[in-house]
N, C-alpha and C positions, 0 to 999 in steps of 0.2 A: 553607405558600407556594409557589409554583412557583417554582421558579428563573428562569423564562422568563416570568412572569403579568408582565405591563406595564398599571397602572391609567392610562396615558397622560396623568396630571397629576404636575407636579412644581413645587417652588417654588426648587429650587437653580439657581446661577448657574454656568454651565458656563463653565469658564477652562482652554483648553487650555496646557500646559505646553509651554517650549521645548525643542527636541532631541526626537529620535527615540529610542526604543531597539531591541533587536533579541528577536526571538522566534523560539527557538531549534527546530524542527520535524525528530524524528529519519527516516530515511527510512522505517524501519517504521511509525510514526505516517502518515505520507502516504499510504502503501498500505494503511492500515486505512480513513483517509478515502476514497480511492478506491474502496474494496471497498463501503462504505455507500452512493458514488454511483451503484454497480453494481448493485446488490441492491436499492435501493428505487425505487421506478417513476419513472418519467422527469417534469422537471420537476416535483418533488415537495421540500417544504423537509423535514428532519428536523434533531433538536435532540439535544444532549446534555449532560453534566456535562464540563467539562474539568479534568484534574487537571495542577495546575504548581508550581514552584518559583522563586523567584530564585536566579540563579548567581554573579550578578557586577555589581556597581556599585548606586549608589544610586537608589532613587526621587525623592528631591530632585534627582537630576541625570539627566536622561532620557538623554542622550547616552552614558553612562556604563552603562547598565540592559541586562543580558541575562535573560530569561527563558527557562526551558526547560519546555516541554509533554508532561509525561510520558507521557499517556495521556487518554482520554477514554473516559466510558460512555453510548451511545445510552440516551435515554429515550421518544422520540417517533417515528414518521414521520407529518408531517402531509400538508396540501393545497400545492397549486401556489405559495400564500401565508402561510401561518401554520403555526406551530408550537408547543405549548407542553406542559409536563407539571409536574405534582405529584410531590413528594416521597411515598414510600409505604414505611413505616418496615417492612411485611413484604418488601420487596424486598431477601434480604440482600446482594445486590451494592451497592446504595445505601448500604446501613447501614455494610458494612464501609470505604466508601470514605469516608462522612464521618467514621467513626473516624480515619482517618489523616491528617485537616486536624490542623495542628499540629505534625503527628511532622516533623521534620528540613524544616521551613520549607513543606510542602505547603499548598497552599492550592487551592480550587474555585473555578471559573468556569463559563463558558457558552461554547457551540459549537453554530454552526448552518451551514446552505446555503443558499446564495441561489442554489442550480443552475446554469440557463443566464442568470441575471438580471445578473451581476457582482457585485462586492464593493463594499458601500460600507455605511455606515450611515444607515437610513434612520429617520423620526422613530422607529419603534416601535422599532427596535433602540437611539436613544437613551434613550428611554420606560423600557427593558429595564434600562438602566445605574442611572437615577435610583434606580428600585424597589429593585434588589437590591445595589448598590454598597453602601448604610448597615448590610448583612448580614455584610460582611466585610471585612479589612486593608485589601486591594486588590483590586478585581474585575477579574479578565482575559475579554474575551468576544473570541473570534476568529469570522470569517465567511469561510467557505470556497466554494467552485464548481468547476465541471468545468474551469474552466480552469488555467491554470499556476500552482503551488501559491505562488511566488515573487511573483505579483499578489493572494495571499488578505490581508485586513486584519485588524486587530486594534487593540484602545483597553486601556488600561488605566483604571479610574475609583475614582478615592480622594475620598472625603468629606472636607469640611472646613468650618469655619465663621469666621465675623469677629465677635467681640463689642465693641462699643461702650459704656462705661460713663463716665458723667462726667454737665457740667451745662453748659447754652448762656445765655449771656444773651440777650434778643431786647430790641430798641428799636425806637422807629417808631411808624408808624399803619398801620391796615388799614382800606380803604373796602370797605363790603359793599355791591352794588347787588342787589335782586331785580327781576323779572318774572315776570308770569303775563299769561294771556290768559284771562277767563272775562268773557262779557259785556262788552267793550272792554277796552282794553288800559291796566293799572294799574302801579305802578312804584313803587318804596321805596330808599330809599337813606340809609346812616347813615357813618359814620366813628366808629373808634375807638383811640384811643392805646395800645401797649402799652410797657411798662417791666417785663420779670419775668425771672425764670430757671427755667429748662426743667430738669429732670432728664433726662439720654437713658440709657436700659440696653435696647440690642436686639443682637441675633444674627442677622448674614446667614449664610446657608446657601451653600455652594458645592458646584462636585463639578470638583474637577481632573481632568485627562485625558490621559493619554500615548499617544502614536501608536506602535507598533510597526511594522518593516520585518521582513520573514521572513528568517530566515538557515535554510535545508535542510540540514541537517547529511549530510555523506559518511564513511559510516562506512568505516574504514579495512578492506581486504580483509583475511579472516582467514589464517591460514598455510595451511590447506590449500587455498585456493583458489588460493594462491601455487605449489603445489605441483603442484595442477590444471594451471593455464597451462603449468608447465616441461614435464610430461608432454607435453601438446597440442605443445606446442611441438617435441619429440622427434616424435613421432609424425609431424608434417609433414615433417620433416628423413626419417626412414625412409620414408616414402611416396615422397618425389622422389627417393629412391636406388633404391627397391623395384621390380625388374621382374621378375617372375614368370614363367617359362617356360611360356606357357600363348600358344596360336594368337591372331592378332590380329586374325581376321576371322571370319564365320560361315563353318562347312564346308558345300560346295555339294554336294548330291544328298542330303540327309536326309531320308529318308522316314517318314512315320508319326508325328511329334513335331514340336511348335512349339519352335524355337530361339528362344532369349532371349541377349540382349546387355546387357553391363553396362559402363557407361562405366568405366578406370580407368586415370587421369592421362590422359585425354582421348582414350584409344583404347578403340574397343568391342569388347569379349572375348567370345567362345564359352562359352558356360554351356550344358551339356546337361541338360537338365531331370532325366532320369531320373537321372543321376549326381548331382544335385542334392539330389535327394529324398534319397539315401543316406546323406548326412551325418546324422551322427547328431545332431541338434538337437530344439527344439520347432518345432512348427509355428504360428509367431508369427502366421499369418493364419486359424487356426484359430478357428470362436465359442469352444468348450471354453475354448483360452487365453486369449484375448481377455476372456473373462467372468472369468476365473481371476486376471488382470492387474486387473483393475480391484476387486477384493476384495482382492487381495496389497496394491494401493497404500492401500485403507483401513485395513487391520491396519497397514501399516509408520505412517502418519501418527498412528496412534492408540495406536501403540507395544502393539498388542493381539491378538494371533490369533485371539481369539474376536470381535471387534468385527462386529456385525451390522447398524448403524446405515447410515444413507446418505452419502456424499460429502458432501453440502451441511450435513449436521448435523457431520460432521466438521471440514471447514473454518471453519465458522461458531464451533465450539469454539476452535479452534486459532488464531483471529483475537481470540477473546474477551477481554474486560478481565484484564491481569495472568498471562496465559499467558505462557509463558517458551517462544516458537516457537526462539531460537536455541539452547536448551540440545535442544530437539528435534532440529533439521535436525545438531546437532554428531554426537547419536548415529545418526542416518542416516548421514552421513557413515562414521563408524566402523564401521557394522554391516552396511551394504545389500548387501553382497555373500554374508556369511552369512545373510542373511536372505534372498535369492534363492536360494541352494542348499537353504535348508530348505524354504521353502515348493513350489518347483519340483522338488523332490528330483534335483538335477541337480549336477553338478560343473562349475561354471560358469567359461568362461573370456572373455576379453577380447569375444569375439562374441557371448555369452548377454549379459552384460552391456549392453554396448552397446545392444542391441533392448529388455531390457525398461526401462534408465534412459530409452530415448529415449520408448517406450509410455508411462511412467507421466508422462513431462513433457506428452506430446500430450494425454493424459486431463485433466491440470490447466491444461491451456491457458483453461478455461472462465474459471479463477478469476484470470487473468493478473494482474489487479492488486492481487493480494493478497501478503503476505508470505508465505504459504504455499509460491505458484508459485515465487517468485523463492527464496526459501530452499532447498526441495525442488529446483530446479535447478540451484544452486551445488553444492548437498551431493552431487549424482551426477554433477556437469559430468566429474568424472576418466574416467567410462564412457562417455562418449559422445565418439566418435572419429570421424574421415572414415570415411564411409558407402564409401569405394572400398579402404581396408585392411580391412575386413571383408568385402565380396566378393570379395576375391583371396584372402583367405584360404578362404573358404567355396568358391570355384572349385579352390584346391588341395585342399581335403577330398573335392570331387566327384571330381576325376582318380584322385586316391589311392582310391576306394571301388570303383573298378572294373578290377581286376588286369589284365585282357587288354587295356584301354584305354590302362592307364598304360605296359604294356610298349612300346606303339605311338609313344609321346609322343615318340620320337627320330624319327618320319618327318614330323613337324610342323617348317614351314620358318618362323621368326618373322622379324618386321620391323615393329619399334616405330616405325619412322620412316614409314612408307608404309602405308596404312590400305587400300591398294587391292593390297597383296600376296597371292597365292594360293599354294595350298600342298595337296600331296595328301592325299586323305582315306585314315583307316585303312580296312582292308578290311572286319573286323570292325565296323564301326558300321553299323548296322541301322536 
């Protein structure tokens, strides 16, 4: 039987219980749902099996109830108005999930999207509750859409029944009148006196429902991210106080080359292209390095130097059911510089690490709604510094790379406060 299959006929009387519970959604789970919305065709319903457990409170007192959604397994990408799926014993991921039911309070339910239609329980959605709740202790259905997760809606459905056993004494009279019309009007009427005892043995079936409000869990910032923040703050302090001994305007009269200006602390600073190219660094703009960066990122994410699959395949695997994305990102945080140095065969300093980390983040931008992007960005955030510091360091290296110009640095007059300040040009600048 399909978890989402509805025959749209039901006899249970719906009884909403007073009070609302809470449905806890982790940030990682919300990102996973956003990923489904990102990769599925626009305005298309998709559905899957929901994995959850009760963490607090009682079903008999909904206001105390807290349900935690642990994960979901996508099962179908349907049409703009319909989604359905069947169990498949040959699907190992389904079978693994079903085997977990009952362990540590784990239950399974249903998740599907209303894409851009808004979240509400339609007649079909209520029929789905009627059809599938009898197969579960308590059955959770979560409806999501493109909008704010706090506006998503969910219901728990619990099957119950009322049994009436006993006898009822009936006294009085009943008048029965019969009318019909065949070749004219005829009528018939009689009266019957009653004095009898009637046995009662009946069962009335109910579907009790509990509405749930969304509670989006804010994950505490890991220790390494706090350290990264402290380093960034320290970097900003250093940057504010740092004033490299470099000219503050483009030299006049430079022939045969294009001067390049880079803003440092709001001041345009001259960088001689010939000198900059002499800095012993990777050419980050070259096609070769860019392609290598792409392959490097895939191998880092898959923790496999020989990985040959696509980035799409890697991201799908990393966002798949039960994959420990946090453990992977902790490993990247611990080993990223070593991976960079091994792959690119360089002794990486903060400039190299900044450019490579920033390039990898840019490559992952198309997966911005996934936990892969957010996790990787956090894992390498310690290496992404203010570019003013990066270019200041490059400029110092460029000046030092040409000894004869370095000797003439003393001829420069520096005026950090006056952008129009002029200064003599070294005689040996051609």
